[in-house]
C-alpha positions as CSV (number, residue, x, y, z in Angstrom):
1,M,0.0,0.0,0.0
2,L,2.9,2.3,0.8
3,I,4.3,2.0,-2.7
4,S,0.8,2.4,-4.3
5,G,0.3,5.6,-2.2
6,L,3.7,7.0,-3.1
7,D,3.1,6.2,-6.8
8,Q,-0.3,8.0,-6.7
9,W,1.1,11.0,-4.9
10,G,3.9,11.2,-7.4
11,L,1.5,10.9,-10.4
12,A,-0.8,13.6,-8.9
13,Y,2.0,16.1,-8.3
14,T,3.6,15.5,-11.7
15,Q,0.2,16.2,-13.4
16,A,-0.7,19.2,-11.2
17,F,2.6,20.9,-11.4
18,N,3.6,19.9,-15.0
19,L,6.6,17.9,-13.9
20,E,8.2,15.3,-16.0
21,A,9.1,13.2,-12.9
22,I,10.0,13.4,-9.2
23,H,13.4,12.0,-9.5
24,S,13.9,11.3,-5.8
25,L,10.6,9.4,-5.6
26,T,11.5,7.4,-8.7
27,A,14.8,6.5,-7.2
28,L,13.1,5.5,-3.9
29,L,10.5,3.3,-5.6
30,G,13.1,1.8,-7.9
31,G,15.4,1.1,-5.0
32,L,12.7,-0.7,-3.2
33,R,11.8,-2.8,-6.2
34,T,15.3,-3.8,-7.1
35,R,15.8,-5.5,-3.8
36,L,13.1,-8.1,-4.6
37,D,13.9,-11.4,-6.2
38,A,11.8,-12.6,-9.2
39,R,9.2,-14.4,-7.1
40,Q,8.9,-11.4,-4.7
41,D,8.6,-9.0,-7.5
42,T,5.8,-11.1,-9.1
43,L,3.9,-11.1,-5.8
44,F,4.5,-7.4,-5.4
45,Q,3.1,-6.8,-8.9
46,Q,0.1,-8.9,-8.2
47,Y,-0.7,-7.1,-4.9
48,F,0.0,-3.7,-6.5
49,E,-2.4,-4.5,-9.3
50,Q,-5.0,-5.9,-7.0
51,I,-5.2,-2.7,-5.0
52,N,-5.9,-0.8,-8.1
53,D,-8.2,-3.4,-9.8
54,V,-10.5,-4.4,-6.9
55,E,-12.3,-1.3,-5.7
56,S,-13.1,-2.5,-2.3
57,D,-9.6,-3.7,-1.5
58,A,-7.8,-1.4,1.0
59,I,-10.8,1.0,0.7
60,D,-9.9,2.9,3.9
61,F,-6.4,3.4,2.6
62,K,-7.9,4.6,-0.7
63,V,-10.2,7.1,1.0
64,D,-7.4,8.5,3.1
65,L,-5.0,8.6,0.2
66,R,-7.4,10.4,-2.1
67,R,-8.5,12.8,0.6
68,G,-4.9,13.7,1.2
69,I,-4.1,14.2,-2.4
70,H,-7.2,16.1,-3.2
71,L,-6.9,18.4,-0.2
72,A,-3.2,19.0,-0.7
73,L,-3.8,20.1,-4.3
74,W,-6.8,22.2,-3.2
75,H,-4.6,23.9,-0.6
76,A,-1.9,24.4,-3.2
77,M,-4.5,26.0,-5.5
78,A,-5.6,28.2,-2.6
79,A,-2.1,29.5,-2.2
80,C,-1.8,30.5,-5.9
81,E,-1.1,34.1,-6.7
82,T,-2.5,34.3,-10.3
83,T,-5.5,33.1,-12.2
84,E,-3.2,31.0,-14.4
85,Q,-1.7,29.2,-11.5
86,V,-5.2,28.5,-10.1
87,H,-6.4,27.1,-13.4
88,G,-3.1,25.1,-13.7
89,I,-4.1,23.2,-10.6
90,V,-7.9,23.1,-10.8
91,Q,-7.8,21.5,-14.2
92,P,-5.7,18.5,-13.3
93,L,-7.4,18.2,-9.9
94,G,-10.8,18.1,-11.5
95,S,-9.6,15.6,-14.1
96,M,-8.2,13.4,-11.3
97,M,-11.5,13.5,-9.6
98,V,-13.5,12.6,-12.7
99,A,-11.0,9.8,-13.5
100,L,-11.4,8.4,-10.0
101,N,-15.2,8.3,-10.6
102,T,-14.6,6.3,-13.8
103,Q,-11.9,4.0,-12.4
104,M,-14.0,3.2,-9.4
105,P,-17.6,3.0,-10.7
106,E,-19.0,1.5,-7.5
107,L,-17.2,3.4,-4.8
108,G,-15.4,6.3,-6.4
109,W,-18.3,8.6,-5.7
110,R,-17.8,8.1,-2.0
111,L,-14.1,9.1,-2.3
112,L,-15.2,12.2,-4.2
113,A,-17.9,13.0,-1.6
114,D,-15.3,12.7,1.1
115,A,-12.9,15.1,-0.7
116,L,-15.6,17.6,-1.4
117,A,-16.9,17.5,2.2
118,N,-13.4,18.1,3.5
119,I,-13.0,21.0,1.1
120,Q,-16.3,22.5,2.3
121,I,-15.3,21.9,6.0
122,S,-12.0,23.7,5.3
123,L,-13.9,26.6,3.8
124,L,-16.2,26.8,6.9
125,S,-13.3,26.5,9.4
126,D,-11.0,29.3,10.5
127,L,-8.3,27.9,8.3
128,A,-10.1,28.6,5.0
129,P,-8.3,30.5,2.3
130,K,-9.8,34.0,2.1
131,S,-8.5,35.1,-1.2
132,P,-10.8,35.7,-4.1
133,L,-8.6,33.5,-6.3
134,A,-9.0,30.6,-3.9
135,Q,-12.8,31.1,-3.8
136,D,-12.9,31.3,-7.6
137,G,-10.7,28.2,-8.0
138,T,-13.0,26.3,-5.6
139,Q,-16.1,27.4,-7.6
140,Q,-14.3,26.3,-10.8
141,L,-13.6,22.9,-9.4
142,F,-17.2,22.3,-8.3
143,A,-18.5,23.6,-11.6
144,S,-16.2,21.4,-13.6
145,L,-17.3,18.4,-11.6
146,R,-20.9,19.3,-12.1
147,H,-20.4,19.5,-15.9
148,A,-18.2,16.4,-16.2
149,L,-20.1,13.9,-14.0
150,P,-23.5,12.5,-14.7
151,A,-26.1,14.7,-13.0
152,E,-27.4,12.0,-10.8
153,R,-23.9,11.0,-9.7
154,Y,-23.0,14.6,-8.9
155,Q,-26.1,15.1,-6.9
156,T,-25.4,11.9,-4.9
157,I,-21.9,13.1,-4.2
158,L,-23.1,16.5,-3.1
159,A,-25.8,15.0,-0.9
160,H,-23.3,12.8,0.9
161,A,-20.7,15.6,1.2
162,G,-23.5,17.9,2.6
163,Q,-24.4,15.3,5.2
164,A,-20.7,15.1,6.4
165,V,-20.5,18.9,6.5
166,V,-23.7,19.1,8.6
167,A,-22.4,16.4,11.0
168,W,-19.1,18.3,11.3
169,Q,-21.0,21.6,12.1
170,Q,-23.2,19.8,14.7
171,A,-20.1,18.2,16.3
172,S,-18.3,21.6,16.3
173,R,-21.3,23.3,18.0
174,H,-21.5,20.6,20.7
175,S,-17.7,20.7,21.4
176,A,-17.8,24.5,21.6
177,A,-20.7,24.5,24.1
């Protein structure tokens, strides 16, 4: 799972920041794989593929991983100083989210709902980016998902994200009281 996670983080960052590669990550992953003998490498490859191919395998890991990737890229977008920089991150982030929905037709929507809920919670918290660029980028992201995803799927994602946000708000009120 560690290698799968590192691989996915690396892919996300290379796409979002227009990098050809993250050389230190490539070296790390290569170094880990070269230590395996042929049998171990075959087993590794089978497990690696299974994590990707079977939606429900390591689902908690997948939720945490995608939440981390999506929120990290969203925060990077929120820190941008120009409209071009915002668009340069929003476009690949939205594409990653749409691709996740396609790659995981049964459970992908839950991962997207989790990510959108956490973005909304960040916006409602004191840690929210206050810049107009960050707000515009967030609106662009939600609009791109609304247009790219089937309407029923998008509404389901928003409904679940909304439930999580309401639960967070209620928990926040109770802990503040």
